[in-house]
Each structure stands twice: as C-alpha cells, then as structure tokens.
Residue frames as a rotation matrix with the C-alpha (Angstrom) as fourth column:
MET 1
0.978 -0.208 -0.025 -23.89
-0.021 -0.216 0.976 22.89
-0.208 -0.954 -0.215 -6.97
ALA 2
0.541 -0.841 -0.027 -20.31
-0.384 -0.218 -0.897 24.07
0.748 0.496 -0.441 -7.39
HIS 3
0.617 -0.433 -0.657 -17.49
0.716 0.655 0.240 22.35
0.327 -0.619 0.714 -5.61
ARG 4
0.909 -0.305 0.285 -15.75
-0.380 -0.887 0.262 24.76
0.173 -0.346 -0.922 -3.27
PRO 5
0.091 -0.936 -0.339 -11.99
-0.017 0.339 -0.941 24.45
0.996 0.091 0.015 -2.96
HIS 6
0.881 0.205 0.426 -11.08
-0.420 -0.072 0.904 23.31
0.216 -0.976 0.022 0.51
ARG 7
-0.167 -0.986 -0.013 -8.01
-0.760 0.138 -0.635 22.35
0.627 -0.096 -0.773 2.47
HIS 8
0.702 0.312 -0.640 -7.55
0.094 0.850 0.518 19.04
0.706 -0.424 0.568 4.19
ARG 9
0.705 -0.504 0.499 -5.77
-0.656 -0.197 0.728 18.64
-0.269 -0.841 -0.470 7.46
PRO 10
-0.123 -0.847 -0.517 -2.35
-0.919 0.294 -0.262 17.00
0.374 0.443 -0.815 6.96
GLU 11
-0.857 -0.201 0.475 -3.35
-0.421 0.804 -0.420 14.17
-0.297 -0.560 -0.774 9.30
GLY 12
0.120 0.992 -0.026 -6.61
-0.761 0.075 -0.644 13.63
-0.638 0.097 0.764 7.43
PRO 13
0.400 0.128 0.908 -7.47
0.171 0.963 -0.210 10.73
-0.901 0.239 0.363 5.12
CYS 14
1.000 0.002 0.023 -6.27
0.023 -0.198 -0.980 12.54
0.003 0.980 -0.198 1.98
HIS 15
0.361 -0.930 0.074 -2.70
-0.882 -0.366 -0.298 12.73
0.304 0.042 -0.952 3.24
PHE 16
0.981 -0.102 0.168 -0.72
0.035 0.933 0.359 9.51
-0.193 -0.346 0.918 3.27
SER 17
0.383 -0.917 -0.111 2.99
-0.833 -0.290 -0.471 9.23
0.400 0.273 -0.875 3.77
LEU 18
0.585 -0.252 -0.771 5.06
0.230 0.963 -0.140 6.09
0.778 -0.095 0.621 4.15
MET 19
-0.475 -0.869 0.138 7.42
0.135 -0.227 -0.965 8.02
0.870 -0.440 0.225 6.39
SER 20
-0.170 0.475 0.864 4.63
-0.872 -0.481 0.093 8.57
0.459 -0.737 0.495 8.92
LEU 21
0.833 0.463 -0.303 4.43
-0.312 0.845 0.434 4.81
0.457 -0.267 0.849 9.53
SER 22
0.498 -0.671 0.549 6.70
-0.587 0.205 0.783 2.84
-0.638 -0.712 -0.292 11.79
ALA 23
-0.359 -0.785 -0.505 9.57
-0.913 0.182 0.366 0.90
-0.195 0.593 -0.781 10.20
PRO 24
-0.817 0.059 0.574 8.06
0.048 0.998 -0.034 -2.62
-0.575 0.000 -0.818 10.58
ARG 25
0.217 0.973 0.072 4.73
0.269 0.011 -0.963 -1.45
-0.938 0.229 -0.260 9.16
ARG 26
0.356 -0.198 -0.913 6.51
-0.785 -0.593 -0.178 0.27
-0.506 0.781 -0.366 6.24
LEU 27
-0.716 -0.696 -0.057 8.44
-0.641 0.623 0.448 -2.91
-0.276 0.358 -0.892 5.52
LEU 28
-0.528 0.602 0.599 5.27
0.340 0.796 -0.501 -5.00
-0.778 -0.061 -0.625 5.63
LEU 29
0.460 0.759 -0.460 3.46
-0.094 -0.474 -0.876 -2.59
-0.883 0.446 -0.146 3.34
VAL 30
0.114 -0.511 -0.852 6.23
-0.968 -0.251 0.022 -2.87
-0.225 0.822 -0.524 0.76
ALA 31
-0.812 -0.571 0.122 6.97
-0.543 0.815 0.201 -6.60
-0.215 0.097 -0.972 1.16
ALA 32
-0.266 0.778 0.569 3.38
-0.082 0.569 -0.818 -7.92
-0.960 -0.264 -0.088 1.22
PRO 33
0.680 0.552 -0.483 2.53
-0.526 -0.092 -0.845 -7.12
-0.511 0.829 0.228 -2.44
LEU 34
-0.104 -0.803 -0.587 5.88
-0.978 0.191 -0.088 -8.57
0.183 0.565 -0.804 -3.53
VAL 35
-0.798 -0.135 0.588 5.17
-0.361 0.888 -0.286 -11.81
-0.483 -0.440 -0.757 -1.66
VAL 36
0.205 0.950 0.234 1.69
-0.140 0.265 -0.954 -12.01
-0.969 0.162 0.187 -3.18
LEU 37
0.564 -0.058 -0.824 3.13
-0.814 -0.208 -0.543 -11.45
-0.140 0.976 -0.164 -6.65
TRP 38
-0.528 -0.841 -0.120 5.81
-0.846 0.532 -0.004 -14.09
0.067 0.099 -0.993 -6.07
LEU 39
-0.572 0.399 0.717 3.21
-0.140 0.813 -0.565 -16.61
-0.808 -0.423 -0.409 -4.89
ALA 40
0.532 0.813 -0.237 0.98
-0.353 -0.041 -0.935 -15.87
-0.770 0.581 0.265 -7.90
VAL 41
0.252 -0.528 -0.811 3.87
-0.955 -0.002 -0.295 -16.40
0.155 0.849 -0.505 -10.32
ALA 42
-0.769 -0.566 0.297 4.95
-0.619 0.775 -0.126 -19.58
-0.159 -0.280 -0.947 -8.55
TRP 43
-0.184 0.796 0.576 1.38
-0.086 0.571 -0.816 -20.94
-0.979 -0.200 -0.036 -8.63
ALA 44
0.644 0.482 -0.594 0.94
-0.572 -0.213 -0.792 -19.99
-0.508 0.850 0.138 -12.30
THR 45
-0.024 -0.742 -0.670 4.15
-0.957 0.212 -0.200 -21.77
0.290 0.636 -0.715 -13.31
GLY 46
0.670 0.418 -0.613 3.09
-0.286 0.908 0.306 -24.93
0.685 -0.029 0.728 -11.48
ALA 47
-0.397 -0.898 0.188 5.67
-0.514 0.048 -0.856 -24.77
0.760 -0.437 -0.481 -8.69
PHE 48
-0.436 0.296 0.850 3.11
-0.860 0.140 -0.490 -26.08
-0.264 -0.945 0.194 -6.18
ALA 49
0.524 0.699 -0.487 1.89
-0.820 0.569 -0.067 -28.97
0.230 0.434 0.871 -8.31
C-alpha cells in the first residue's frame, strides 16, 4: 500500500507554532524545561542534601 501525499490543515496536529499560543503559555513552555534542568543539576550536585 503506497502512501499518498496529503496536505494537513494548518490548525491540525501536524502544525505547531509557539506564536499561536498566548504569552503566558509560551513563557511557561519555555521556562518549565529550564526549571526542571536546574532542579536536576541542583539535586545531582547535592544542593538539597
């Protein structure tokens, strides 16, 4: 079965743009991984011991 080329709607699941999100949500999406990384580094270095 051959895969037919097809177009997705811009608002569909294949299209994701940070600019389509609201400002607080954009900020959270960027800041959350940084906070998780910071906590992981702090835990690994024994800052919470």
